[in-house]
C-alpha positions in Angstrom: 7.4 2.7 -4.7 9.0 1.7 -8.2 6.8 0.9 -10.9 7.9 -2.8 -10.8 6.3 -3.0 -7.2 3.1 -1.4 -8.1 2.8 -4.1 -11.0 3.5 -6.8 -8.5 0.7 -5.4 -6.2 -1.6 -5.3 -9.3 -0.7 -9.3 -9.9 -1.3 -10.1 -6.2 -4.7 -8.5 -6.4 -5.5 -10.4 -9.6 -4.6 -13.8 -7.5 -6.7 -12.5 -4.6 -9.4 -12.2 -7.0 -8.9 -15.7 -7.8 -9.1 -16.8 -4.4 -12.3 -14.9 -3.7 -13.7 -16.5 -6.9 -12.9 -19.9 -5.7 -14.3 -19.6 -2.2 -17.6 -18.1 -4.0 -17.9 -21.4 -5.7 -17.2 -23.3 -2.7 -19.8 -21.5 -0.6 -22.5 -21.7 -3.8 -22.2 -25.3 -4.1 -21.7 -26.4 -0.4 -23.7 -29.2 0.5 -24.8 -30.2 4.2 -27.1 -31.8 6.6 -28.2 -29.5 9.2 -26.6 -30.4 12.7 -23.0 -31.3 13.2 -22.3 -31.9 9.5 -23.4 -28.1 8.7 -21.0 -27.1 11.1 -18.3 -29.1 9.5 -19.0 -27.9 6.2 -19.3 -24.3 6.6 -16.8 -23.6 9.4 -13.9 -23.9 6.7 -15.4 -21.5 4.7 -15.8 -18.9 7.3 -12.5 -19.3 8.1 -11.0 -18.8 4.6 -13.2 -15.6 4.5 -11.7 -14.3 7.5 -8.3 -15.1 6.1 -9.1 -13.1 2.8 -10.4 -10.3 4.9 -7.0 -10.0 6.9 -5.2 -10.2 3.4 -7.3 -7.5 1.6 -6.9 -5.2 4.6 -3.1 -5.7 4.3 -3.1 -4.9 0.6 -5.1 -1.8 1.0 -2.6 -0.4 3.5 0.2 -1.1 1.2 -1.3 0.5 -1.8 -2.2 3.6 0.2 1.1 3.9 1.5 2.8 3.4 -2.0 3.7 6.1 -4.5 0.4 5.0 -6.3 -1.3 7.4 -4.0 0.0 10.4 -5.8 -1.1 8.9 -9.2 -4.0 10.7 -10.6 -6.9 8.3 -10.4 -5.8 6.2 -7.5 -8.5 7.7 -5.1 -11.1 5.8 -7.1 -9.0 2.6 -6.6 -8.2 3.0 -3.0 -12.0 3.6 -2.3 -13.0 0.1 -4.5 -10.4 -1.7 -2.5 -11.8 -0.5 1.1 -15.3 -1.8 -0.3 -13.8 -5.1 -1.1 -13.1 -5.1 2.7 -16.4 -4.3 3.4 -17.8 -7.1 1.3 -15.3 -9.9 2.4 -16.4 -9.0 6.0 -20.1 -9.1 5.1 -19.5 -12.6 3.6 -17.8 -13.7 6.8 -20.6 -12.5 8.8 -23.2 -14.4 6.4 -21.3 -17.3 7.0 -21.1 -16.9 10.6 -25.0 -16.2 10.5 -25.6 -19.6 9.0 -23.8 -21.2 11.6 -26.0 -19.4 14.1 -28.9 -20.7 12.3 -27.9 -24.1 12.4 -29.9 -26.4 14.4 -27.5 -28.3 16.9 -28.2 -31.4 18.6 -27.2 -30.9 22.2 -29.1 -31.8 25.3 -31.4 -29.6 26.7 -31.5 -28.4 30.4 -32.4 -30.9 33.1 -36.1 -31.2 33.3 -36.8 -30.4 29.6 -37.6 -33.5 27.4 -35.3 -34.2 24.6 -36.5 -33.2 21.1 -38.5 -36.2 19.4 -38.3 -37.0 15.6 -41.2 -34.7 14.9 -39.6 -31.5 16.8 -36.3 -32.3 15.3 -37.7 -32.5 11.8 -39.4 -29.2 12.4 -36.3 -27.3 13.5 -34.5 -28.5 10.5 -37.3 -27.3 8.3 -37.3 -24.0 9.9 -33.4 -23.5 9.7 -32.6 -24.7 6.4 -34.3 -21.5 4.4 -32.5 -19.1 6.9 -29.3 -20.8 6.5 -29.7 -21.0 2.5 -30.3 -17.2 2.5 -27.2 -16.5 4.7 -25.1 -18.6 2.2 -26.6 -17.1 -0.8 -25.6 -13.7 0.6 -22.3 -15.0 1.5 -21.7 -16.1 -2.0 -23.0 -12.7 -3.4 -20.5 -10.7 -1.6 -17.6 -13.0 -2.5 -18.4 -12.3 -6.1 -18.3 -8.9 -5.7 -15.2 -9.1 -3.7 -13.3 -11.0 -6.7 -14.9 -8.3 -9.2 -13.5 -5.4 -7.0 -10.0 -6.9 -6.8 -9.7 -7.0 -10.6 -11.1 -3.8 -11.0 -8.5 -2.3 -8.7 -5.6 -4.5 -10.4 -6.8 -3.0 -14.0 -6.9 0.4 -12.5 -3.5 0.4 -11.1 -1.8 -1.0 -14.5 -4.1 1.8 -16.4 -3.0 4.7 -14.0 0.7 3.7 -13.9 0.9 3.4 -17.8 -1.0 6.8 -18.3 1.4 8.4 -15.7 4.6 7.0 -17.5 3.6 8.1 -20.9 2.9 11.7 -19.6 6.4 12.0 -18.2 8.2 12.3 -21.7 5.7 14.6 -22.8 6.2 17.0 -20.1 10.0 16.8 -20.8 9.5 17.6 -24.4 7.2 20.5 -23.5 9.9 21.8 -21.3 12.7 21.7 -23.7 10.6 23.1 -26.4 9.7 26.2 -23.9 13.6 26.6 -23.5 14.3 26.7 -27.1 11.5 29.2 -27.9 12.9 31.5 -25.3 16.4 31.6 -26.6 14.9 32.6 -30.0 12.7 35.8 -28.6 13.9 39.3 -29.5 16.0 41.1 -26.6 17.3 37.6 -25.3 20.8 37.8 -27.0 23.5 36.8 -25.4 25.4 39.8 -23.3 28.7 40.9 -25.0 31.8 39.8 -23.4 33.4 42.8 -21.2 36.5 44.4 -22.8 40.0 44.2 -21.1 41.2 47.3 -19.2 44.4 46.9 -21.4 42.5 46.6 -24.9 43.0 49.7 -27.2 39.9 52.0 -28.0 38.7 51.6 -31.7 39.8 55.3 -32.4 42.7 57.5 -31.2 42.1 60.8 -29.9 45.3 63.1 -30.8 46.9 65.0 -28.0 46.7 69.0 -28.2 50.1 70.5 -29.4 51.9 73.1 -27.5 51.7 77.1 -28.3 55.3 77.0 -29.1 55.0 74.5 -32.1 52.2 76.1 -33.3 54.0 79.6 -33.8 57.1 77.9 -35.3 54.7 76.3 -38.1 53.6 79.9 -39.0 
């Protein structure tokens, strides 16, 4: 994956961190009355948490399948992003648990008396602490999700920059080794072969015949 695509993934994770932080604020500040109103207030929060969980799973798959997986230090980022999947899922589970703890106002089975005001008040009093606890847990998990996304985005940028800085250093080292090897003794360039027709450096005189030798005497 080209560097600009990895940079885009880091930007997407930062944007996703902003969405987790915004949902964290909504969950933390949600106001409701137990019953139908609580269902209406909490349901959109649960749906948003599930959407973000699906998105972070897609981001994890894209990052794991990219060239970033071959960059030194990428394992920690992938594991962190996987932990964000867990935290986001737990936030959704906490919101669902808040809906489960909500005291609904439906009619009882035939033969059972309807709740009077005292029973209704008691059911609300019992449900509110449980719902508050689930919502607080959900907000905590969403805060962890935002932190994790920021951490991974920063890790991608840092690891990518370190890898790009290492490439010129490796090329320079390789060039220096080549130059040093050419200067080593015994590494001289071989002489060009002589042509078969080229004359030798010294000529050898041909031996004279015996007749010529006697005439000179």
